[in-house]
MDAnalysis code that builds the backbone (N, CA, C; Angstrom):
import MDAnalysis as mda
import numpy as np

u = mda.Universe.empty(210, n_residues=70, atom_resindex=np.repeat(np.arange(70), 3), trajectory=True)
u.add_TopologyAttr("name", ["N", "CA", "C"] * 70)
u.add_TopologyAttr("resid", np.arange(1, 71))
u.add_TopologyAttr("resname", ["MET", "PHE", "GLU", "THR", "TYR", "LYS", "GLU", "ASP", "VAL", "LEU", "GLU", "LYS", "VAL", "ILE", "PRO", "ILE", "GLY", "SER", "TYR", "ALA", "ALA", "THR", "VAL", "ARG", "ARG", "LYS", "ALA", "LEU", "ASN", "PHE", "SER", "ALA", "LYS", "ILE", "ILE", "GLY", "THR", "GLY", "ARG", "GLN", "LEU", "ILE", "LEU", "LYS", "VAL", "THR", "GLN", "GLY", "VAL", "MET", "ASP", "ASN", "LEU", "GLN", "PHE", "ASP", "ILE", "PHE", "TRP", "LYS", "ARG", "SER", "GLN", "LYS", "THR", "ILE", "PRO", "ILE", "ILE", "ILE"])
u.atoms.positions = np.array([
    [0.795, -1.166, -0.013],
    [0.011, -0.005, 0.016],
    [0.909, 1.240, 0.014],
    [1.896, 1.196, 0.833],
    [2.795, 2.358, 0.897],
    [3.550, 2.604, -0.386],
    [4.008, 1.559, -1.047],
    [4.695, 1.663, -2.282],
    [3.816, 2.288, -3.386],
    [2.542, 1.836, -3.460],
    [1.632, 2.415, -4.428],
    [1.345, 3.870, -4.192],
    [1.318, 4.252, -2.865],
    [1.113, 5.682, -2.498],
    [2.315, 6.470, -2.949],
    [3.505, 5.975, -2.803],
    [4.694, 6.631, -3.243],
    [4.658, 6.834, -4.793],
    [4.219, 5.789, -5.492],
    [4.195, 5.831, -6.960],
    [3.140, 6.732, -7.516],
    [1.968, 6.697, -6.840],
    [0.791, 7.446, -7.402],
    [0.766, 8.890, -6.973],
    [1.053, 9.182, -5.720],
    [0.883, 10.496, -5.122],
    [2.195, 11.250, -5.074],
    [3.307, 10.623, -4.590],
    [4.535, 11.273, -4.307],
    [5.523, 11.212, -5.494],
    [5.065, 10.818, -6.674],
    [5.971, 10.540, -7.766],
    [6.870, 11.738, -8.122],
    [6.349, 12.904, -8.251],
    [7.192, 14.031, -8.614],
    [7.685, 14.864, -7.414],
    [7.298, 14.493, -6.253],
    [7.705, 15.225, -5.074],
    [8.936, 14.608, -4.394],
    [8.922, 13.290, -4.196],
    [9.925, 12.562, -3.538],
    [10.337, 11.367, -4.421],
    [11.657, 11.075, -4.569],
    [12.054, 9.956, -5.403],
    [11.361, 8.634, -4.972],
    [10.957, 7.840, -5.888],
    [10.238, 6.588, -5.598],
    [11.064, 5.639, -4.798],
    [12.342, 5.609, -4.949],
    [13.232, 4.678, -4.252],
    [13.519, 5.085, -2.805],
    [12.842, 6.135, -2.290],
    [13.127, 6.589, -0.964],
    [12.621, 5.610, 0.092],
    [13.316, 5.546, 1.206],
    [12.904, 4.715, 2.322],
    [11.711, 5.317, 3.014],
    [10.991, 4.479, 3.804],
    [9.809, 4.914, 4.496],
    [10.117, 6.079, 5.473],
    [11.224, 5.984, 6.202],
    [11.608, 7.015, 7.130],
    [11.804, 8.368, 6.424],
    [12.407, 8.345, 5.273],
    [12.616, 9.566, 4.452],
    [11.289, 10.139, 4.048],
    [10.413, 9.315, 3.623],
    [9.065, 9.798, 3.132],
    [8.332, 10.397, 4.289],
    [8.337, 9.725, 5.418],
    [7.631, 10.298, 6.612],
    [8.274, 11.616, 7.002],
    [9.584, 11.696, 7.024],
    [10.263, 12.918, 7.460],
    [10.003, 14.083, 6.505],
    [9.953, 13.845, 5.219],
    [9.781, 14.936, 4.230],
    [8.298, 15.203, 3.969],
    [7.488, 14.194, 3.729],
    [6.089, 14.443, 3.240],
    [5.095, 14.501, 4.327],
    [5.353, 13.937, 5.475],
    [4.357, 13.882, 6.522],
    [4.687, 14.740, 7.770],
    [5.916, 14.938, 8.077],
    [6.326, 15.688, 9.237],
    [6.630, 17.132, 8.883],
    [5.626, 17.958, 8.760],
    [5.815, 19.390, 8.578],
    [4.796, 20.094, 9.416],
    [5.140, 21.307, 9.786],
    [4.226, 22.070, 10.683],
    [3.230, 22.767, 9.817],
    [1.976, 22.785, 10.307],
    [0.908, 23.438, 9.618],
    [-0.105, 23.915, 10.666],
    [-0.967, 24.794, 10.267],
    [-1.993, 25.264, 11.161],
    [-3.357, 25.012, 10.485],
    [-4.276, 24.443, 11.217],
    [-5.623, 24.163, 10.698],
    [-6.569, 25.227, 11.270],
    [-7.226, 25.877, 10.343],
    [-8.098, 26.990, 10.720],
    [-9.482, 26.691, 10.226],
    [-10.461, 26.793, 11.112],
    [-11.866, 26.558, 10.736],
    [-12.577, 27.871, 10.619],
    [-13.101, 28.178, 9.431],
    [-13.838, 29.412, 9.189],
    [-15.150, 29.059, 8.510],
    [-16.223, 29.259, 9.182],
    [-17.533, 28.995, 8.576],
    [-17.698, 27.533, 8.209],
    [-17.773, 27.265, 6.916],
    [-17.873, 25.917, 6.439],
    [-16.596, 25.344, 5.841],
    [-15.504, 26.056, 6.041],
    [-14.256, 25.562, 5.414],
    [-13.238, 25.242, 6.489],
    [-12.387, 24.323, 6.190],
    [-11.176, 24.042, 6.946],
    [-9.995, 24.446, 6.072],
    [-9.104, 25.251, 6.600],
    [-7.998, 25.753, 5.865],
    [-6.681, 25.176, 6.500],
    [-5.809, 24.593, 5.706],
    [-4.525, 24.101, 6.150],
    [-3.509, 25.118, 5.737],
    [-2.875, 25.840, 6.672],
    [-1.934, 26.850, 6.354],
    [-0.506, 26.271, 6.608],
    [0.295, 26.301, 5.568],
    [1.706, 25.885, 5.623],
    [2.570, 27.004, 5.206],
    [3.887, 26.885, 5.532],
    [4.809, 27.964, 5.206],
    [5.151, 27.891, 3.690],
    [5.718, 28.953, 3.176],
    [6.090, 28.999, 1.811],
    [7.184, 27.987, 1.494],
    [8.073, 27.732, 2.441],
    [9.129, 26.727, 2.286],
    [8.536, 25.305, 2.041],
    [7.529, 24.966, 2.775],
    [6.867, 23.647, 2.572],
    [6.182, 23.636, 1.221],
    [5.564, 24.684, 0.868],
    [4.883, 24.806, -0.491],
    [5.924, 24.578, -1.558],
    [7.060, 25.184, -1.451],
    [8.111, 25.090, -2.544],
    [8.785, 23.735, -2.525],
    [9.238, 23.327, -1.339],
    [10.033, 22.059, -1.253],
    [9.218, 20.827, -1.620],
    [7.992, 20.788, -1.159],
    [7.166, 19.569, -1.421],
    [6.293, 19.697, -2.686],
    [6.378, 20.842, -3.345],
    [5.412, 21.112, -4.420],
    [4.015, 20.744, -3.926],
    [3.665, 21.360, -2.814],
    [2.498, 21.000, -2.071],
    [1.173, 21.104, -2.849],
    [1.109, 21.973, -3.806],
    [-0.113, 22.099, -4.616],
    [-0.309, 20.805, -5.469],
    [0.759, 20.272, -6.012],
    [0.660, 19.001, -6.755],
    [0.370, 17.862, -5.830],
    [1.122, 17.807, -4.682],
    [0.939, 16.765, -3.699],
    [-0.502, 16.722, -3.196],
    [-1.089, 17.876, -2.917],
    [-2.446, 17.931, -2.383],
    [-3.477, 17.506, -3.409],
    [-3.317, 17.934, -4.641],
    [-4.287, 17.509, -5.701],
    [-4.231, 16.025, -5.926],
    [-3.033, 15.475, -5.962],
    [-2.902, 14.028, -6.191],
    [-3.435, 13.247, -5.029],
    [-3.313, 13.711, -3.800],
    [-3.796, 12.966, -2.650],
    [-5.290, 13.004, -2.548],
    [-5.954, 14.004, -3.144],
    [-7.396, 14.109, -3.140],
    [-8.076, 13.242, -4.219],
    [-7.295, 12.808, -5.197],
    [-7.831, 12.045, -6.309],
    [-7.862, 10.560, -5.952],
    [-9.013, 9.939, -6.216],
    [-9.119, 8.489, -5.984],
    [-8.430, 7.752, -7.088],
    [-7.766, 6.711, -6.727],
    [-7.037, 5.868, -7.681],
    [-7.742, 4.528, -7.803],
    [-8.172, 4.140, -9.012],
    [-8.900, 2.872, -9.160],
    [-7.968, 1.683, -8.899],
    [-8.500, 0.647, -8.255],
    [-7.767, -0.559, -8.063],
    [-8.249, -1.613, -9.059],
    [-7.351, -2.063, -9.902],
    [-7.729, -2.992, -10.928],
    [-7.526, -4.426, -10.374],
    [-8.593, -5.198, -10.439],
    [-8.576, -6.587, -9.944],
    [-8.537, -7.560, -11.099],
])
C-alpha cells in the first residue's frame, strides 16, 4: 500500500526509491495550522513547505481516488 502511495501520489515530489523514514520525514512531518472558518477548513503551511514539497501538486494528487484493478 505504501509503495503504491509513493508511486501514485509522491511521484514528482519525492524519489520513488526513498525509504519509509525519508518519506515520513519529508512528506508527513511538517508544521501546519488548521483554521476553521464558517464551512471551510484551511490548512496553512509555510512558503518553504509549499516550494520544497510542491504542495499544490501533492495535495491535488492525494485528493484524487485511484482505481484498483482486480
